[in-house]
C-alpha positions as CSV (number, residue, x, y, z in Angstrom):
1,M,5.3,93.3,11.4
2,L,6.3,89.7,9.8
3,I,9.1,87.3,11.1
4,S,12.0,86.4,9.1
5,S,11.2,82.3,9.7
6,K,7.7,82.2,8.6
7,V,8.0,84.4,5.4
8,I,10.9,82.0,4.4
9,K,9.3,79.5,5.2
10,E,6.6,80.5,3.2
11,S,8.6,81.3,0.3
12,G,9.5,77.7,-0.7
13,I,12.9,79.0,-1.0
14,Q,15.6,76.9,-0.3
15,F,19.5,76.8,0.3
16,G,21.4,74.5,-2.3
17,T,25.1,73.7,-2.2
18,S,25.5,77.3,-3.1
19,G,23.0,80.1,-1.4
20,A,19.3,80.1,-1.7
21,R,18.1,79.1,-4.6
22,G,14.1,79.6,-5.8
23,L,12.1,80.6,-8.5
24,V,11.9,84.6,-9.2
25,E,7.7,84.6,-8.5
26,Q,8.9,83.1,-5.0
27,F,11.9,86.0,-4.6
28,T,9.3,88.4,-3.5
29,A,9.9,91.9,-2.0
30,D,9.0,90.7,1.6
31,A,11.1,87.4,0.8
32,C,14.1,88.6,0.3
33,A,14.2,91.6,3.0
34,A,13.6,88.5,5.4
35,F,16.6,86.6,4.3
36,T,18.3,90.2,4.7
37,H,16.8,90.4,7.9
38,A,17.8,87.1,9.1
39,F,21.3,87.1,7.8
40,M,22.1,90.4,9.2
41,Q,20.3,89.4,12.2
42,C,22.9,86.2,12.6
43,M,25.9,88.4,11.3
44,Q,25.7,91.4,14.2
45,E,25.5,89.0,17.1
46,Q,28.8,87.6,15.9
47,F,30.3,91.1,14.2
48,Q,29.9,94.9,15.0
49,F,29.8,96.3,11.3
50,K,27.9,99.1,10.2
51,T,27.8,99.2,6.3
52,V,26.5,95.9,4.6
53,A,27.9,95.4,0.6
54,L,25.5,94.0,-2.6
55,A,26.0,93.2,-5.9
56,I,24.1,91.5,-9.0
57,D,24.2,89.2,-11.9
58,N,22.7,90.4,-15.0
59,R,19.2,88.1,-14.5
60,P,16.1,90.4,-15.2
61,S,15.3,89.7,-11.6
62,S,18.0,90.8,-10.0
63,P,18.0,94.6,-9.9
64,A,14.3,94.2,-7.8
65,M,15.8,92.0,-5.4
66,A,18.5,93.9,-4.5
67,K,16.5,96.8,-4.2
68,A,14.4,95.0,-1.7
69,C,17.5,93.8,-0.1
70,I,18.9,97.5,0.5
71,K,15.7,98.8,1.5
72,A,15.7,95.9,4.5
73,L,19.1,96.9,5.1
74,E,17.6,100.3,5.5
75,Q,15.2,99.4,7.9
76,R,18.1,97.9,10.2
77,G,19.7,101.2,10.7
78,L,22.6,100.2,8.0
79,E,24.1,101.3,5.2
80,A,24.7,99.4,2.1
81,V,27.2,100.2,-0.9
82,Y,26.4,98.4,-4.2
83,Y,28.7,97.2,-7.0
84,G,26.3,96.9,-9.6
85,V,26.7,93.8,-11.7
86,V,30.5,92.4,-10.7
87,P,31.5,88.9,-10.1
88,T,30.4,87.1,-6.9
89,P,34.6,86.7,-6.6
90,A,34.7,90.7,-7.1
91,L,32.2,91.6,-4.2
92,A,33.1,89.2,-2.0
93,Y,37.0,90.0,-2.1
94,V,35.9,93.8,-1.2
95,A,33.9,92.9,1.3
96,M,36.5,90.9,3.1
97,Q,39.4,93.5,2.9
98,D,36.8,96.0,4.2
99,N,35.5,93.6,6.8
100,I,31.9,93.2,6.3
101,P,29.1,91.0,5.4
102,C,28.1,90.6,1.6
103,I,24.6,89.8,-0.3
104,M,25.2,88.6,-4.3
105,I,22.1,88.6,-5.9
106,T,22.5,85.7,-8.3
107,G,21.6,82.2,-9.5
108,S,24.9,81.3,-11.3
109,H,24.2,78.7,-13.5
110,I,20.6,77.4,-13.4
111,P,17.7,79.1,-15.5
112,F,17.1,82.6,-15.5
113,D,13.1,81.8,-14.5
114,R,15.0,81.1,-11.1
115,N,17.4,83.3,-8.9
116,G,19.4,83.0,-5.5
117,L,21.1,85.1,-2.8
118,K,24.6,84.0,-1.9
119,F,25.5,85.9,2.0
120,Y,29.1,86.2,3.3
121,R,30.2,86.7,6.3
122,P,32.9,89.2,7.0
123,D,35.4,86.0,6.8
124,G,34.3,84.7,3.9
125,E,31.3,82.5,2.7
126,I,28.6,81.3,5.7
127,S,28.7,78.0,6.3
128,K,25.9,74.8,7.1
129,A,26.0,76.4,10.2
130,D,25.6,79.6,9.1
131,E,22.1,78.2,6.7
132,Q,20.7,77.0,9.3
133,A,20.5,79.9,11.9
134,I,19.2,82.4,9.0
135,L,16.3,79.5,8.3
136,N,15.7,79.8,11.7
137,A,16.3,83.0,13.1
138,E,13.1,85.4,14.1
139,A,14.1,88.8,13.0
140,S,10.7,91.3,12.7
141,F,10.6,93.6,10.0
142,S,7.6,95.6,8.1
143,A,6.3,95.0,5.1
144,I,8.6,96.2,1.7
145,S,7.6,99.4,-0.3
146,D,8.9,102.4,-1.7
147,L,12.0,100.5,-3.5
148,P,15.3,102.1,-3.1
149,E,17.2,103.8,-6.7
150,L,20.7,102.1,-7.2
151,V,23.4,103.5,-7.1
152,V,26.4,101.9,-8.1
153,S,30.1,102.4,-6.7
154,Q,32.9,101.0,-9.4
155,R,35.4,100.1,-6.6
156,A,34.5,96.4,-6.5
157,A,35.2,95.7,-9.9
158,M,39.0,97.9,-10.1
159,D,39.8,96.6,-6.7
160,Y,39.2,93.2,-8.7
161,I,41.0,93.9,-11.1
162,A,43.9,95.5,-8.9
163,R,44.2,91.6,-7.6
164,Y,45.3,89.8,-10.2
165,T,47.2,92.7,-12.3
166,E,49.5,94.0,-10.0
167,L,51.3,90.6,-9.4
168,F,52.7,90.8,-12.9
169,E,54.5,93.0,-15.6
170,P,52.3,94.1,-18.3
171,S,53.6,92.4,-20.6
172,L,53.2,89.0,-19.3
173,L,50.6,88.2,-22.1
174,S,51.7,90.1,-24.6
175,G,51.4,88.0,-28.4
176,R,48.7,86.1,-27.1
177,R,45.5,86.0,-28.6
178,I,42.8,85.5,-25.7
179,G,38.4,85.3,-26.9
180,I,36.6,86.3,-24.1
181,Y,33.0,84.5,-24.4
182,E,30.5,86.9,-22.9
183,H,27.3,85.6,-22.9
184,S,25.3,87.1,-20.2
185,S,28.6,86.8,-17.5
186,A,28.2,89.2,-14.3
187,G,32.6,90.1,-15.3
188,R,31.9,90.6,-19.1
189,D,33.2,94.2,-19.2
190,L,35.8,93.7,-17.1
191,Y,38.1,90.9,-18.3
192,A,38.8,92.2,-21.4
193,L,40.6,94.7,-19.4
194,L,42.1,92.8,-17.1
195,F,44.0,90.5,-19.7
196,T,44.7,93.7,-21.8
197,S,46.2,95.3,-18.8
198,L,49.0,92.0,-18.9
199,G,49.6,93.0,-22.1
200,A,47.1,90.2,-24.3
201,E,45.4,90.7,-27.4
202,V,41.8,90.1,-26.7
203,V,38.8,89.2,-28.7
204,S,35.2,90.0,-27.5
205,L,32.9,86.6,-28.4
206,E,29.5,86.5,-28.5
207,R,27.8,89.2,-25.6
208,S,24.3,88.5,-25.2
209,D,21.1,91.1,-24.1
210,E,19.3,87.5,-22.8
211,F,20.5,85.7,-19.9
212,V,22.5,82.7,-20.9
213,P,22.7,79.6,-18.3
214,I,26.3,78.4,-18.6
215,D,27.2,75.5,-16.7
216,T,30.8,74.7,-16.9
217,E,30.4,72.1,-15.2
218,A,28.4,70.0,-18.6
219,V,29.1,72.5,-21.4
220,A,26.4,72.2,-24.3
221,D,27.7,70.5,-27.4
222,A,27.1,74.0,-29.6
223,D,29.4,75.2,-26.8
224,K,31.6,73.2,-27.4
225,L,31.6,73.9,-31.5
226,K,31.7,77.1,-30.7
227,A,35.1,77.1,-29.2
228,V,36.9,75.1,-32.2
229,N,35.5,77.4,-34.7
230,W,36.3,80.5,-32.6
231,S,40.1,79.0,-31.7
232,K,40.4,78.8,-35.9
233,Q,38.6,82.0,-37.0
234,Y,40.4,84.3,-34.5
235,Q,43.7,82.2,-33.9
236,L,43.6,82.1,-30.5
237,D,45.8,80.9,-27.8
238,A,43.4,80.3,-25.2
239,I,39.3,81.7,-24.3
240,F,37.9,82.7,-21.2
241,S,34.7,82.7,-20.4
242,T,32.5,81.9,-16.8
243,D,29.2,80.4,-15.9
244,G,26.8,83.7,-15.0
245,D,28.3,85.0,-11.6
246,G,31.5,84.8,-13.0
247,D,33.0,82.4,-9.9
248,R,32.8,79.5,-11.7
249,P,35.5,79.2,-15.0
250,L,35.5,78.0,-18.5
251,M,38.9,78.0,-20.0
252,A,40.1,76.4,-23.3
253,D,43.5,75.8,-24.9
254,E,44.8,76.7,-28.3
255,N,42.8,74.2,-30.1
256,G,39.0,75.6,-28.9
257,E,38.6,72.2,-26.5
258,W,37.6,73.4,-23.4
259,L,39.1,72.2,-19.9
260,R,37.3,70.3,-17.2
261,G,37.6,72.3,-14.0
262,D,39.2,70.2,-12.0
263,I,42.2,69.8,-14.5
264,L,42.3,73.2,-14.4
265,G,42.0,73.5,-10.5
266,L,45.2,71.0,-10.3
267,L,47.1,73.2,-12.6
268,C,46.5,76.0,-11.4
269,S,47.6,74.8,-7.7
270,R,50.8,73.4,-9.0
271,A,51.6,76.0,-10.8
272,M,51.5,78.1,-7.1
273,N,53.4,75.3,-5.6
274,I,50.3,74.5,-3.0
275,E,50.9,72.1,-0.4
276,A,47.4,70.6,0.5
277,L,44.3,70.5,-1.3
278,A,40.7,69.9,-0.6
279,I,38.3,69.2,-3.2
280,P,35.2,67.4,-4.3
281,V,34.5,63.9,-3.7
282,S,33.6,64.2,-7.8
283,C,37.2,65.4,-8.5
284,N,38.9,63.1,-10.9
285,T,41.3,61.1,-8.9
286,V,44.5,62.0,-10.5
287,V,44.9,65.1,-8.1
288,E,46.4,62.4,-6.3
289,S,47.8,60.1,-8.6
290,L,50.5,62.5,-9.5
291,D,51.6,62.8,-6.3
292,V,52.3,66.4,-6.4
293,F,50.3,67.6,-3.6
294,K,51.6,66.9,0.1
295,H,47.6,65.8,1.2
296,V,44.4,66.0,-0.3
297,E,41.3,66.1,1.7
298,R,38.0,64.5,-0.4
299,T,35.1,66.5,0.9
300,K,31.3,66.5,-0.1
301,I,30.2,68.9,-2.9
302,G,29.6,72.2,-2.3
303,S,32.1,75.2,-1.1
304,P,30.5,75.5,1.9
305,Y,32.2,72.1,2.2
306,V,35.5,72.5,0.6
307,I,36.2,75.6,3.0
308,A,35.4,74.0,6.2
309,E,38.4,71.7,5.7
310,F,40.9,75.1,5.4
311,A,40.9,75.2,9.0
312,S,42.4,71.9,9.7
313,L,44.8,71.8,6.7
314,A,46.1,75.3,8.0
315,K,47.4,73.6,11.6
316,T,49.9,71.5,8.9
317,Y,50.5,72.7,6.0
318,A,52.1,76.6,5.0
319,S,49.7,77.2,1.3
320,I,46.1,75.5,1.1
321,A,43.7,75.5,-1.6
322,G,40.9,73.9,-3.0
323,F,39.0,73.8,-6.5
324,E,36.0,72.3,-7.5
325,A,34.7,69.9,-10.9
326,N,33.1,73.1,-12.3
327,G,36.1,74.5,-11.8
328,G,35.7,77.4,-8.9
329,Y,38.8,77.5,-7.4
330,L,39.3,79.1,-4.0
331,L,42.4,80.4,-2.2
332,G,42.2,79.1,1.7
333,S,45.8,81.0,2.1
334,N,48.0,84.1,1.2
335,V,50.2,82.9,-1.3
336,Q,53.7,83.9,-2.4
337,V,53.3,84.8,-6.7
338,N,55.7,85.7,-8.8
339,E,57.6,86.9,-5.2
340,K,54.4,89.2,-4.3
341,T,51.3,88.3,-1.6
342,L,48.3,86.8,-3.2
343,K,45.7,87.2,-0.2
344,A,43.4,84.4,0.2
345,L,40.0,84.5,-1.4
346,P,38.1,81.2,0.1
347,T,35.3,81.6,-2.6
348,R,35.1,80.4,-5.8
349,D,37.1,81.9,-7.9
350,A,37.0,81.9,-12.1
351,V,40.3,84.8,-12.8
352,L,43.1,83.0,-10.8
353,P,43.1,79.7,-12.6
354,A,42.8,81.0,-15.5
355,L,45.5,83.5,-15.3
356,M,48.0,80.5,-13.7
357,L,47.0,78.3,-16.5
358,L,48.4,81.3,-18.8
359,V,51.0,81.6,-17.1
360,A,52.3,78.3,-16.8
361,A,51.5,77.1,-20.4
362,G,53.7,80.6,-21.3
363,N,54.4,80.6,-25.1
364,N,54.3,76.8,-25.3
365,G,50.7,76.1,-25.5
366,I,48.3,74.9,-23.1
367,S,47.4,71.9,-24.2
368,P,51.2,70.1,-23.6
369,L,50.3,70.8,-19.8
370,V,47.3,68.7,-20.3
371,N,48.2,66.2,-22.4
372,A,51.5,65.7,-20.0
373,L,49.3,64.4,-17.5
374,P,47.9,60.8,-17.1
375,Q,45.1,59.7,-18.9
376,R,42.2,59.6,-16.2
377,V,39.6,61.7,-18.1
378,T,36.3,63.1,-16.4
379,D,33.0,63.6,-18.2
380,S,29.5,64.8,-16.2
381,D,26.4,65.8,-17.5
382,R,22.0,66.3,-16.2
383,I,18.6,65.5,-16.5
384,Q,17.0,68.5,-16.4
385,N,13.8,68.5,-14.5
386,F,14.1,65.3,-12.6
387,A,12.5,65.0,-9.6
388,T,14.2,65.1,-6.7
389,E,12.2,62.8,-4.7
390,K,12.6,60.2,-7.9
391,S,16.6,60.9,-7.7
392,L,16.7,60.4,-3.7
393,Q,14.9,57.3,-4.2
394,I,16.9,55.7,-7.0
395,L,19.8,56.7,-5.2
396,A,18.9,55.0,-1.9
397,D,17.7,51.7,-4.1
398,G,21.4,52.2,-4.8
399,Q,23.2,51.9,-2.0
400,A,20.9,49.2,-0.3
401,N,22.0,47.2,-3.6
402,P,24.5,48.5,-5.8
403,E,25.0,45.9,-8.0
404,R,21.4,45.4,-8.7
405,L,21.6,49.4,-9.6
406,L,24.3,48.4,-12.5
407,V,22.8,45.9,-13.9
408,K,19.5,48.5,-14.1
409,L,22.0,51.1,-15.9
410,G,23.6,48.0,-18.8
411,F,26.9,47.7,-16.8
412,G,25.6,43.8,-15.5
413,N,29.3,42.8,-16.7
414,S,31.2,44.7,-14.0
415,A,31.9,44.4,-11.0
416,I,31.9,46.9,-8.1
417,K,35.2,47.7,-6.7
418,N,34.6,50.6,-4.3
419,V,30.8,52.4,-3.3
420,D,31.4,56.0,-1.8
421,V,28.5,58.0,-0.4
422,T,30.7,60.7,0.9
423,D,27.7,62.7,-1.5
424,G,25.8,61.1,-3.5
425,L,27.0,57.2,-5.1
426,R,29.7,56.8,-6.8
427,L,30.6,53.2,-7.5
428,T,34.2,52.7,-8.9
429,L,34.1,49.6,-11.3
430,D,36.8,47.0,-11.0
431,N,38.5,48.5,-14.2
432,D,38.7,51.6,-12.1
433,D,36.0,53.4,-14.0
434,V,33.8,55.4,-11.9
435,I,30.4,56.1,-12.2
436,H,28.9,58.8,-9.9
437,L,25.0,59.8,-9.1
438,R,24.2,63.0,-7.4
439,P,21.1,64.9,-7.0
440,S,21.9,69.1,-7.5
441,G,21.6,71.2,-4.4
442,N,20.2,73.9,-6.2
443,A,17.2,72.8,-8.7
444,P,15.5,69.7,-9.8
445,E,18.3,68.1,-11.9
446,L,20.4,64.8,-11.4
447,R,23.7,65.0,-12.4
448,C,26.2,62.3,-13.9
449,Y,29.8,61.7,-13.3
450,A,32.0,59.5,-15.2
451,E,35.6,58.8,-15.1
452,S,37.5,56.7,-17.7
453,T,40.5,56.6,-19.6
454,S,39.3,58.2,-22.2
455,I,36.9,61.2,-23.2
456,A,34.5,58.8,-25.2
457,S,34.8,55.8,-22.8
458,A,33.8,58.7,-20.2
459,K,31.0,60.1,-22.1
460,Q,30.0,56.8,-23.1
461,Y,29.3,56.0,-19.4
462,V,27.6,59.6,-18.5
463,D,25.1,59.2,-21.8
464,K,24.4,55.5,-20.9
465,V,23.3,56.0,-17.9
466,L,21.6,59.5,-17.4
467,A,20.0,57.6,-21.0
468,E,18.8,54.5,-18.6
469,I,17.9,56.4,-15.4
470,Q,15.2,57.5,-17.2
471,L,13.9,54.3,-17.9
472,I,13.7,53.2,-14.8
């Protein structure tokens, strides 16, 4: 017999900010089974259920991982319902309606040689405490063999589409042309149906047979150029895309300019009259400067930290939500949209902010909404394949002496107004510009965020910081 904690530890797979992540070769059938048994043991101590839902993204390794997870569920006498390739929020939504746990096999935006597992309780995403319980569980199980065939149910996809189309009249988006950058997104077969059901004319763009690791927080220059060209070529009113598992949106205006995720979240929240927000420390400070919301709580980066704040906010405020700099939108309470109730979905979602942006824009275009905001602009990028140990040492040295780090980064003439170590190292300079360094929780990457008064200035900070970091 195998013991889950031992198998997990020996696999080298670790929890990041959004699920367990690792190299594909680390996710053996037994490793997938170990995580599944450990998760189920934790859930069965708290909830009553007989069925568990699963879905996958379009990574080549995902189907085999799903089979191993389903086999582990069978070993425990549990029934598995498999929804195939659907967005993570579609799986989470249907499982929450059924009051059952679910497992999403996805690595989100990280490269295709890696993958991951996201776990959801019947009431939403697992917490950091749940993660530790999974790692420490000592569930025993037999080695995995004879993997089952995968039989797909379409219900999660259909329920997810209905969640949004039922809020509005079928003519909501009539007269608007929306491009869908499909690449290898888990939701690419749903989005055209969703937008056309609301009256839009849809143009499908660049579907890929190979997995494309789109990072909505560090949009590649090639994707920026594509969006501008597509907008002109097809005369688009907007372009919609997501990351690999469809929980982070990527939205461009009528000029093909991609919106930053926190600006998208801000406009969505304002359109829904949200009272209180929980957002990570990396989000644009324009959220508070607008004075639109009754309360804004800043958290560490990662949806579990945002969700953890919802319980506290719900004690005081009727409508609560959260969003991240990557665009993922978390609805923490039921809200009224178009005089209809939209149920809470406290996990990252890509469709809701995109839809509410289109509603808010009407026939006037998206860019006027963005241009009317105070000019606080953020940019971010990352150094890939950068040892986590080195990242942590740079941050430790920076916390001990932030002024010295600023000199090393080439900003010796700037003074530091504030140091925030909520998550990583966030330096506010005397001109209110921001430089924020943080190692990724999912991969060996160091990310830099910057905030300034112009796109050029914010990008200059990011480019200079990341270039100098590699010389340290």
